[in-house]
N, C-alpha and C positions, 0 to 999 in steps of 0.2 A: 429271203423270198417273201416271208410273211410281212416283213417291214415294208418292202416295196409295194406289195399288194394294198396294204392299208393306206400307204402314202398316196397311191393312185386314187383310191376311193375318196380320200380327203380332198384332193384337188378337184375331182369331178363334182363332188357335192358343193364345194366352194364356188366353182364356175357356174353351177346350175342355179345358184341363189338369185343372181340378178335376172336370169331368164324368167324365173317364176314371177318376179316383181314387175317385169317389163310389160306384162299383160294387164296390169292394174289400170283401170280407167280413171283418168284425171280430168275429165270434162267438168268444167265449172257450171253452175246453174245458168249463167249467161250463155255459155256455149251450147248447152242442151236445148234451151229455148230458141236460140238463134238457128240451130239446125232444124228445129221443128217448123219454123216459119220460113225457112229458106226455100227458094224456088227450085233448088237442086235436090230436094228430098233429104231423107235422114236414114242412111244405111245402118243396118244393125240397130234399129230403133226400139225393138221390143222391150229391152230391159230398162228403158227410160220412162215407162208409163205404168201406172197402176190406178186402182180405185176408180174414180169417176171417168178416167180416160182409158179404161180397159179396152174400149172399142178399137184403139190403135193397134192392138195385137192382131186383129183380123183385117185391118185396112191395108190396101195395097199402095196407098199414097198418104201424104201428110197434109196438114193445113196449108203449109206454104205452097205446095204443088197445086192445091185447089184454087188458090187466089190468082187473079190475073197477073201476068208477069210485070205489068207496069206499076203495080201497087208497091209503094215503098214500105219497107219493114224496119222499124227503128226500136230495137230492144234496149232496155235500161234496167240494170240491177237496182231494185228498190230497197231490199233488205236481205241480209244473210247472217246467220250465226252458224254454230257447229252442226245443227240438225235441220234447220228450215231456211228457206229462201223464197223471195218473191221477185219475179222479173216482169216488168211491164213492156208491152210492145204496142207501139203506135202504128197502125196500118192505115195508110192514106195515099190518095191520089187526088185528081181534080174533082172527084165526086165523093169518094169514100173517105171517112175519117172515124176511126173507132180505136179506143184504147182497150187492150185485153190484158188481164193480169193472170200470170201463171204461178202456181204455188207448188213448191218442190220440197221433198223430204230426203234426207240423206240415208240411203240404205247401203247396199254395196256400191251403188253409184247414185248421183243426184237424180231423183225420179219425180216427174211431174204427176201430181195426184189430183189437181183440180184447176179449173180456169174460170174466171169471172169477168164481167164487164158491167158497166152501169146500164141497167135496163130502164124501160119506159122513156127513153130519150125521144121516141116517136111522138110522145105527148107534147114535148116542147116544140118539135117541128110543126105539128098540127096547129098549135096555138099561134106560132109565128105566121103560119099561112092564114089563119083567121084574122090576125091583126093586119096583115097585108091587104085583106079584102075591105077593111074599114076605109071609107072615103076620107081624104086628107082633111076636109073641113070638120070632120067629127073626131079628130084625134087630139084636140086641145082641151079646153075647159069642159066641153060637153062630155068628153070621155071620162074625165076625172070626177065629174059630179057625183057619180054613184060607184066610184071605184076607190080602192085603198091606195093605188099607185097610179102615176101618170102613164100615158101611152108610151112615152119614150123610155121610162124606167122598165115597164113590162117587156118592151121589145128588146132592149139591150140586155136585160136580165136573162131572158129566155135564150138569147144567143150565147151568153156566157155559160149558162147551165148546159147547153148543148155542145160547148167547145171542147177541143182536145186538151189533154193535160198540159201539153206544151204551151198552148195559148193561155190556159188558166194560170200557169206559173208566171208567164210573161206579164199578164195583167196584174197579178199581185205585186210583182217587183216594180212595176211602173206606178203603182199607187201605194207603195209601202208606207210612206209618211202618213197618209190618211188613215190607214189601218192601225198604225201605232197610236195616232191621235184618238181614233175611235175607241180603242181599248183603254186609253188614259181617261177619257171622259166617262166611260162606263164605270171605272173605278171611282172617279171623283164624285159621281152622282150616287154612289152607294150600291150600284147594281152587282158588284162583285163581292160584297160582304158575305153573301151566301150563294152558292151555285144556283139555287132555284130562282133567285131574283133576276138573273140575267135576261130571262125571257121577257121581262117587263120593260127592258131598256128601250125597245123599239118604239114604245109609246111616248118617250121623252122627245120633245121637239128638236133639241139640239142634236141628240144622238140620231134621231130619224133623218135629219138633214145630212149628217155625215154618212150614214148608212146608204142613203140614196145615191150619194156621189160615187160609191164603190159597188153599187148594185147588190147590196146585201139585203135580203128579204126580211130576215129576222135572226134572232140569237137562240141558241139551244144549249142545254147542258146534259150530261149523262151521269146519273148517280153512281154508275159503276166506275167512273173515272173523274173523281172530284178535282177541281182546279182547272179542268180543260174547258175552254170557252170556244164554242162552235159558231162561226159566222156563216150562216146558211145562205147559199145562192139560190138553190131550189131543189126540186125533186118531188116524188110522189111516194107516199107511205114510207117504207123503209129504204127507198132508193133515193139517196140524197147526195149532194155535192156542195162543198164549201171550203172555208179555210178554218184552221184550228190553231189556237194559241195555247202553248204549254211550254214554258221555258225549261222545265225539268223533263228531260227525255225519258227518265225512268217511270214517269207517270202517264205516258201516252197510252191510248187504247191499244189493245192487242190486234196486230195485223193478221187477219186470217181470211179464209174464203167464206166464213160464216156470217160476218156482219161488216166490220171495217175492212173493206176489200182493198183500200189504198190509204196509206199514211206516208206522204212524200214530203221530205224536208224542203223548206223554202228558205231556211236560214233564220237566225235570230229568234228561235223559238216558235216560228210559224211553220205550218204544214198545210198541204193540200190534202183533203180527205174525201173519201167516197164510202157510202154504205150500200148494202143490198140485203 
């Protein structure tokens, strides 16, 4: 009788094992963010938010439900390791276009703890509107006379600065040969012998001519990340956007919500970057 009783307990405990594990949440970072921006809402959402997004605990709806239904939501996993992940979402329609980056940490489940987007983009829009107001006859030599850049460069550069990540990536790939050539000439002219010298490259006529062709305003470096060359499109203060060249992925800037909010691979050692 004792043997039968203990045998029954054994089988009951064995059968209960998979039931305990069946409640484990296996939502990936992509799935968590996709649910958050979904027009259908996010049932049982509370456990997926913390820190800067604690307001979600009391909200009766999600970001996705607040957006107009016709807004397209295009999530993409940018980075993931065993404890952290970043998911970008392009929200867009005929009027709206904004890229939002969500940062997750692995607790019991993947949890969104912060969100970022490139700020001060309105400054680019305002400047484009100002340029639109300039009479056509004043957009040529007369404009360039007291300016560092031509009217056409300023206009197209501002549009690129204000563009979505999808357009920025497409632009790079369509001009990839020029970007590689630009990097080669920087090296040949000696501007890459020391990181701090690269900022002077824009003053070289040949380099400036190439940079103008791909709408690069200037070059930067970051002493925290030696060997990384930043091809700056534009921005204000710490809010910048551009392309980064670093063939060694182990030496890339740290992707966080605190400064480098986006480091997106474009292939062959090139990346799209944004800071805030």
